[in-house]
C-alpha positions as CSV (number, residue, x, y, z in Angstrom):
1,M,31.3,6.5,43.8
2,A,29.5,5.5,47.0
3,G,27.2,8.4,46.6
4,F,26.3,7.4,43.1
5,R,25.6,3.8,44.3
6,Q,23.3,5.1,47.1
7,E,21.4,7.2,44.6
8,A,21.1,4.3,42.2
9,D,19.9,2.0,44.9
10,A,17.2,4.6,45.9
11,L,16.0,4.9,42.3
12,E,16.0,1.2,42.0
13,F,13.8,0.9,45.1
14,E,11.3,3.2,43.4
15,G,11.2,0.9,40.4
16,A,13.6,2.8,38.1
17,Y,16.1,0.7,36.1
18,I,19.6,2.1,35.8
19,G,21.8,-0.5,34.2
20,S,25.6,-0.4,34.2
21,W,28.8,-0.3,32.1
22,G,30.4,-3.2,33.9
23,F,31.9,-6.2,32.1
24,K,30.9,-8.6,34.8
25,N,27.7,-9.9,33.3
26,I,28.5,-9.9,29.6
27,L,28.9,-13.7,29.5
28,K,27.0,-15.0,32.5
29,P,24.4,-13.5,34.9
30,S,25.0,-12.4,38.4
31,K,23.4,-14.5,41.2
32,D,23.2,-14.2,45.0
33,G,23.9,-16.8,47.6
34,D,20.5,-18.4,47.2
35,G,21.0,-18.9,43.4
36,Q,18.5,-16.1,42.5
37,Y,19.4,-13.6,39.8
38,D,20.9,-10.5,41.4
39,T,20.7,-7.8,38.8
40,S,18.9,-4.4,38.7
41,E,16.2,-5.8,36.4
42,D,15.5,-8.7,38.7
43,R,15.4,-6.7,41.9
44,I,12.9,-4.3,40.3
45,E,10.8,-7.2,39.0
46,R,10.5,-8.4,42.6
47,L,9.5,-5.0,44.0
48,Y,6.0,-4.9,45.4
49,T,4.9,-8.1,43.7
50,V,2.2,-10.4,45.1
51,T,3.8,-13.3,46.8
52,P,3.5,-16.0,44.1
53,D,0.8,-18.5,44.9
54,W,1.2,-20.2,41.6
55,E,3.6,-22.8,40.4
56,T,6.5,-22.1,38.0
57,R,5.0,-24.4,35.4
58,E,1.8,-22.4,35.4
59,E,3.7,-19.2,34.7
60,R,5.7,-20.8,32.0
61,A,2.6,-22.2,30.3
62,L,1.0,-18.7,30.5
63,V,4.1,-17.1,28.9
64,R,4.1,-19.8,26.1
65,K,0.4,-18.9,25.4
66,L,1.2,-15.2,25.3
67,D,4.1,-15.9,22.9
68,Y,1.7,-17.7,20.5
69,R,-0.8,-14.9,20.7
70,V,1.6,-12.0,20.5
71,L,4.3,-13.3,18.2
72,A,2.2,-15.2,15.7
73,P,1.1,-11.9,14.0
74,C,4.8,-11.3,13.1
75,G,3.8,-13.2,10.0
76,K,2.4,-9.9,8.7
77,H,6.0,-8.9,7.9
78,L,6.3,-11.8,5.5
79,V,4.1,-10.0,2.9
80,H,6.5,-7.0,2.8
81,F,8.5,-6.6,-0.4
82,R,11.5,-4.4,0.4
83,N,13.0,-3.4,-3.0
84,V,10.6,-3.1,-5.8
85,K,13.0,-0.8,-7.6
86,I,15.2,-3.7,-8.8
87,L,12.4,-5.5,-10.6
88,Q,12.9,-5.3,-14.4
89,K,15.8,-2.9,-13.8
90,G,17.0,-1.2,-16.9
91,S,14.0,-2.3,-19.0
92,P,11.1,-0.1,-20.2
93,D,8.8,-2.0,-17.7
94,S,10.9,-1.0,-14.6
95,L,9.3,1.2,-11.9
96,E,11.7,4.1,-12.7
97,I,11.0,4.1,-16.4
98,S,7.2,3.4,-16.2
99,L,6.7,6.3,-13.8
100,H,9.3,8.5,-15.3
101,L,11.3,8.7,-12.1
102,V,14.5,10.7,-12.3
103,G,17.3,11.6,-9.9
104,Y,16.1,11.0,-6.3
105,D,12.4,10.6,-7.0
106,F,12.4,6.9,-5.9
107,N,14.4,7.8,-2.8
108,W,11.8,10.4,-1.8
109,A,9.0,7.9,-2.5
110,V,10.6,5.6,0.1
111,S,11.1,8.5,2.6
112,I,7.8,10.3,2.3
113,A,5.7,7.7,4.2
114,Y,7.9,8.1,7.3
115,F,7.1,11.8,7.7
116,V,3.5,10.7,8.6
117,V,4.7,7.7,10.6
118,T,6.9,9.9,12.8
119,A,4.0,12.4,13.4
120,M,1.6,9.6,14.2
121,L,3.7,7.5,16.5
122,I,2.6,8.9,19.9
123,P,-1.1,9.3,18.8
124,S,-1.2,5.8,17.4
125,T,0.4,4.3,20.6
126,L,-2.2,6.1,22.8
127,L,-5.0,4.9,20.5
128,M,-3.7,1.3,20.7
129,K,-3.7,1.6,24.5
130,R,-7.3,2.7,24.4
131,I,-8.7,0.2,21.9
132,S,-6.2,-2.7,22.4
133,A,-3.8,-4.2,19.8
134,K,-6.5,-6.8,18.9
135,I,-8.4,-4.1,17.1
136,F,-5.6,-1.7,16.3
137,F,-3.3,-4.0,14.2
138,P,-6.0,-5.6,12.0
139,L,-7.4,-2.1,11.3
140,C,-3.9,-0.9,10.3
141,M,-3.3,-3.9,8.1
142,I,-6.6,-3.4,6.2
143,L,-5.9,0.3,5.6
144,W,-2.2,-0.5,4.7
145,G,-3.3,-3.2,2.3
146,A,-5.8,-1.1,0.5
147,I,-3.4,1.8,0.1
148,I,-0.5,-0.4,-1.1
149,M,-2.8,-2.0,-3.7
150,S,-3.8,1.4,-5.0
151,M,-0.1,2.1,-5.7
152,S,-0.3,-0.3,-8.6
153,G,-2.4,2.3,-10.4
154,C,0.2,5.0,-10.1
155,T,1.2,6.5,-13.5
156,N,3.6,9.3,-12.4
157,P,5.8,10.4,-9.5
158,G,3.1,12.5,-7.9
159,G,0.7,9.5,-7.6
160,L,3.5,7.4,-6.0
161,F,4.3,10.2,-3.5
162,A,0.7,10.7,-2.5
163,A,0.1,7.0,-2.0
164,R,3.4,6.6,0.0
165,F,2.4,9.6,2.2
166,F,-1.0,8.1,3.1
167,L,0.7,4.7,3.7
168,G,2.4,6.3,6.7
169,V,-1.0,6.9,8.5
170,P,-1.8,3.2,9.4
171,E,1.8,2.1,9.8
172,A,2.7,4.1,12.5
173,G,2.8,-8.1,28.6
174,Y,6.4,-9.2,29.3
175,K,8.8,-8.8,32.1
176,P,12.0,-6.8,31.4
177,S,14.1,-10.0,31.5
178,E,11.8,-11.5,28.8
179,R,11.6,-8.7,26.3
180,A,14.8,-8.7,24.3
181,I,14.2,-12.2,22.8
182,R,10.6,-11.3,21.9
183,I,11.7,-8.1,20.2
184,G,14.4,-10.0,18.5
185,I,11.9,-12.5,17.1
186,F,9.8,-9.6,15.9
187,Y,12.8,-8.1,14.1
188,S,13.7,-11.5,12.7
189,S,10.4,-11.7,10.9
190,N,11.5,-8.7,9.0
191,S,14.7,-10.5,7.9
192,I,12.7,-13.5,6.9
193,A,10.4,-11.2,4.9
194,Q,13.5,-9.7,3.1
195,A,14.8,-13.2,2.4
196,I,11.5,-14.4,1.0
197,S,11.1,-11.2,-1.1
198,G,14.5,-11.9,-2.6
199,F,13.5,-15.3,-3.8
200,L,10.0,-14.0,-4.8
201,A,11.5,-11.3,-6.9
202,V,12.8,-14.0,-9.3
203,G,9.3,-15.3,-9.8
204,I,7.5,-12.0,-9.8
205,N,9.8,-10.8,-12.6
206,K,8.2,-13.5,-14.7
207,L,4.7,-12.0,-14.1
208,N,5.8,-9.0,-16.1
209,G,3.1,-8.4,-18.8
210,W,0.7,-10.9,-17.4
211,G,-2.8,-9.5,-17.3
212,G,-1.5,-6.3,-18.8
213,L,0.4,-5.4,-15.7
214,K,4.1,-4.9,-15.0
215,S,5.9,-6.9,-12.4
216,W,6.2,-3.9,-10.0
217,Q,2.4,-3.5,-10.2
218,W,1.9,-7.2,-9.3
219,V,4.1,-6.7,-6.2
220,F,1.8,-4.0,-4.8
221,I,-1.4,-6.0,-5.6
222,I,0.0,-9.2,-4.0
223,E,1.4,-7.5,-1.0
224,G,-1.7,-5.4,-0.3
225,A,-4.1,-8.4,-0.8
226,M,-2.1,-10.6,1.6
227,S,-2.1,-7.9,4.3
228,I,-5.9,-7.6,4.1
229,V,-6.4,-11.4,4.2
230,L,-4.0,-11.8,7.2
231,A,-5.9,-9.2,9.2
232,I,-8.7,-11.6,9.8
233,P,-6.8,-14.4,11.6
234,I,-4.7,-11.8,13.5
235,Y,-7.9,-10.3,14.9
236,F,-8.8,-13.6,16.5
237,I,-5.2,-14.4,17.6
238,L,-4.3,-11.2,19.4
239,L,-5.3,-10.5,23.0
240,T,-6.9,-7.4,24.4
241,F,-5.7,-6.8,28.0
242,P,-5.0,-9.4,30.7
243,E,-7.7,-8.0,32.9
244,D,-10.5,-8.8,30.4
245,S,-9.1,-11.1,27.8
246,K,-11.5,-13.9,27.0
247,A,-8.7,-16.0,25.6
248,L,-7.3,-16.4,29.1
249,S,-8.9,-18.4,32.0
250,E,-9.6,-16.7,35.3
251,R,-6.5,-18.3,36.8
252,E,-4.3,-17.2,33.8
253,R,-5.6,-13.6,34.1
254,Y,-4.8,-13.6,37.8
255,I,-1.2,-14.8,37.1
256,A,-0.8,-12.4,34.2
257,I,-1.7,-9.4,36.3
258,N,0.1,-10.2,39.5
259,R,3.4,-11.6,38.1
260,F,4.5,-8.0,37.4
261,G,6.0,-5.5,40.0
262,R,5.5,-1.9,40.5
263,G,5.5,0.4,37.4
264,S,4.3,-2.2,35.0
265,T,1.5,-1.2,32.6
266,R,-2.1,-1.9,33.4
267,K,-5.4,-1.5,31.6
268,T,-6.5,0.9,34.3
269,D,-3.5,3.2,33.8
270,V,-4.3,6.6,32.2
271,S,-3.4,6.7,28.5
272,W,-2.0,10.2,28.7
273,D,-0.3,11.9,31.5
274,T,1.1,15.4,30.8
275,M,3.5,15.3,33.7
276,A,4.9,11.9,32.5
277,F,5.4,13.5,29.1
278,I,7.3,16.4,30.6
279,R,9.4,14.0,32.7
280,I,10.4,11.9,29.6
281,I,11.2,15.0,27.5
282,A,13.3,16.5,30.3
283,R,15.5,13.4,30.8
284,P,18.9,13.3,29.1
285,S,18.4,9.6,28.7
286,T,15.6,10.2,26.2
287,Y,18.0,12.0,23.8
288,A,20.8,9.4,24.4
289,F,18.5,6.6,23.4
290,F,17.1,8.7,20.5
291,L,20.5,9.5,19.1
292,S,21.8,6.0,19.6
293,Y,18.9,4.4,17.8
294,I,18.8,6.9,14.9
295,C,22.6,6.4,14.3
296,I,22.3,2.6,13.9
297,A,18.9,2.8,12.2
298,I,20.2,5.0,9.3
299,A,22.7,2.3,8.3
300,A,20.3,-0.5,9.0
301,V,17.5,0.9,7.0
302,A,19.7,1.8,4.1
303,Q,21.1,-1.8,3.9
304,A,17.7,-3.4,4.4
305,T,16.1,-1.3,1.6
306,F,19.0,-1.0,-0.9
307,L,21.2,-4.1,-0.5
308,P,20.0,-5.7,-3.8
309,T,20.7,-2.4,-5.5
310,I,24.2,-2.1,-3.9
311,L,25.0,-5.7,-5.0
312,S,23.7,-4.9,-8.5
313,S,25.4,-1.5,-9.0
314,L,28.6,-1.6,-6.9
315,M,29.4,-5.3,-7.4
316,K,27.9,-5.8,-10.8
317,F,25.7,-8.7,-9.8
318,S,22.8,-9.6,-12.1
319,V,19.3,-8.7,-10.9
320,Q,18.5,-12.4,-10.1
321,K,21.9,-12.9,-8.4
322,A,21.5,-9.7,-6.3
323,N,18.1,-10.8,-5.0
324,V,19.2,-14.4,-4.2
325,Y,22.4,-13.2,-2.5
326,T,20.4,-10.6,-0.5
327,A,18.1,-13.4,0.7
328,I,21.1,-15.5,1.9
329,V,22.3,-12.6,4.0
330,N,18.9,-12.2,5.7
331,V,18.5,-16.0,6.2
332,V,21.8,-16.1,8.1
333,A,20.7,-13.2,10.3
334,V,17.5,-15.0,11.5
335,P,19.1,-17.4,14.1
336,L,21.3,-14.5,15.3
337,Y,18.2,-12.5,16.0
338,W,16.9,-15.3,18.2
339,T,20.1,-16.2,20.1
340,Y,21.8,-12.9,20.7
341,P,18.9,-11.1,22.4
342,L,18.1,-14.4,24.3
343,H,21.7,-14.2,25.7
344,S,21.1,-10.6,26.7
345,D,17.9,-11.6,28.5
346,W,19.8,-14.5,30.3
347,T,22.6,-12.3,31.5
348,R,20.4,-9.3,32.1
349,E,23.2,-7.2,30.5
350,R,22.1,-4.6,27.9
351,M,24.8,-2.0,27.3
352,W,27.6,-4.1,25.9
353,H,25.2,-6.3,24.0
354,F,24.2,-3.1,22.2
355,I,27.8,-1.8,21.7
356,I,29.5,-5.0,20.5
357,P,27.5,-5.6,17.3
358,V,27.7,-1.9,16.4
359,L,31.5,-2.0,16.5
360,A,31.6,-5.3,14.6
361,S,29.6,-3.8,11.7
362,I,32.0,-0.9,11.1
363,P,34.4,-2.8,8.7
364,C,31.5,-3.5,6.3
365,Y,30.6,0.2,5.8
366,A,34.2,1.3,5.9
367,V,35.2,-1.1,3.1
368,W,32.1,-0.3,1.0
369,T,32.7,3.5,1.3
370,Y,36.3,3.2,0.3
371,V,35.7,0.9,-2.7
372,S,32.8,3.1,-3.9
373,V,35.2,6.0,-4.2
374,H,38.3,4.1,-5.3
375,R,36.8,1.3,-7.4
376,E,39.5,1.3,-10.0
377,E,42.3,1.4,-7.4
378,T,41.4,-1.6,-5.3
379,S,41.9,-5.3,-5.8
380,I,39.1,-6.4,-3.4
381,S,37.0,-9.0,-5.2
382,N,33.2,-8.6,-5.5
383,I,32.7,-11.8,-3.4
384,S,34.8,-10.3,-0.6
385,M,32.7,-7.1,-0.6
386,Y,29.6,-9.3,-0.6
387,G,31.0,-11.0,2.5
388,M,31.1,-7.6,4.3
389,A,27.3,-7.6,4.1
390,F,27.2,-10.3,6.8
391,L,29.2,-8.0,9.1
392,G,26.9,-5.1,8.3
393,Q,23.9,-7.3,9.3
394,L,25.3,-7.5,12.8
395,L,24.2,-3.9,13.3
396,L,20.6,-5.1,13.3
397,L,21.2,-7.2,16.4
398,A,21.7,-4.1,18.4
399,Q,18.1,-2.9,17.8
400,P,16.1,-5.3,19.9
401,V,18.6,-5.0,22.8
402,L,18.4,-1.2,22.7
403,L,14.6,-1.2,22.7
404,S,14.4,-3.7,25.5
405,Y,16.9,-1.6,27.5
406,R,14.8,1.5,26.8
407,S,11.6,-0.2,27.9
408,S,13.1,-1.2,31.2
409,T,13.9,2.4,32.1
410,L,10.3,3.5,31.8
411,Y,7.7,3.5,34.5
412,G,4.0,3.0,34.0
413,A,1.8,3.0,30.9
414,A,2.1,6.8,30.1
415,E,5.9,6.7,30.3
416,Q,6.0,3.5,28.2
417,A,3.8,5.0,25.5
418,V,5.7,8.3,25.3
419,G,9.2,6.9,25.9
420,T,8.9,4.0,23.5
421,S,7.3,6.2,20.8
422,T,10.2,8.7,21.1
423,A,12.7,5.9,20.7
424,V,10.9,4.3,17.7
425,A,10.5,7.8,16.2
426,A,14.2,7.6,15.6
427,L,13.6,4.6,13.3
428,S,11.1,6.7,11.3
429,I,13.4,9.6,11.0
430,A,16.2,7.3,9.9
431,S,13.9,5.9,7.3
432,I,13.5,9.5,6.0
433,I,17.2,10.1,6.0
434,A,18.6,6.8,4.8
435,P,17.1,6.7,1.3
436,Q,18.7,10.2,0.6
437,A,22.2,9.1,1.6
438,R,24.7,8.2,-1.2
439,L,25.0,4.5,-0.7
440,Y,27.7,3.9,-3.3
């Protein structure tokens, strides 16, 4: 044990974050005799940093400014309609009947985009490093909006598959102790989008036949147009790099660059490093993170994409009731997305903050699986099965903690690009697999 501790300390001194399985910091952080945080993340943050010659209030003001600039574009998610399949379900104007979809055609339409997303993850990450998020994201939004609007003109499964395939092309500066809450806020915007889309579905259903278009066609037109319009303000809101951002003052740029320790990403870092790629691929931790994320993402993506369909088919909810009840589940998840990762940042504990919500979500999927097979033999009420959806939603809370943990274990821009892309590739692969699973 002493040998492991010495090796861990040596790696930590080089800027490598290890983490631990200990229960000590689950509820409150560890501090030294001077009242400073005494965790691996904090010790690494203090390595080789410039002795601060700025006040704490200046740094906090800078972080708030970065939050506004970085997190405001999360509003892009609000234009994403998750389950177009349920619109006009069972009528001649439904997506399935209009496009003559049979069997698993719709499921493949959902999955096919993510083949390209997976292939483009590393190239797109490296491109973003080269041209900055300020240009990369608005460009992706315009391309995504144009393609999604074209999907309203599909008349057969082949057209839908082709459009979804090309949709995958454009889809593809905090301290470690500040990341989980920001990633959580990013993920919460997706839950807000799902909640909004649940309520919007009720109204969009009423557009069926208006202008000679079906309700599912209106979804694609509205979603694509909003994405293109939002690309304009997002271009002006997002930053380039701290070293040359015109949105920051000279003083703010100085603080933004020097508040980080060794191993943090810089504009001057190389975008591609073959040795860094080999190091990442050779590490067992790469595959541990990959498998962990893909396992939780399959269930998370399936529930996020098909919850209205599950409520409608398994629990016999009407289309309107299924959409509204799905929205309620997602609204409840939003404050959890903010508070749970924030607590993980405060305690600097990652491992158990990842494991606990995963374990808590198991009863949801166990009950749904059992009832789907033994529907006539169980006395579990529909509202009780609906209540299980709130437990299933806890699984989503593990995602920002896991990604924050993964980011903390990476060193430099090249490792960040390759390692993070590898982890997020699990989400894309899960998005291919999940729609093919039997959900009920």
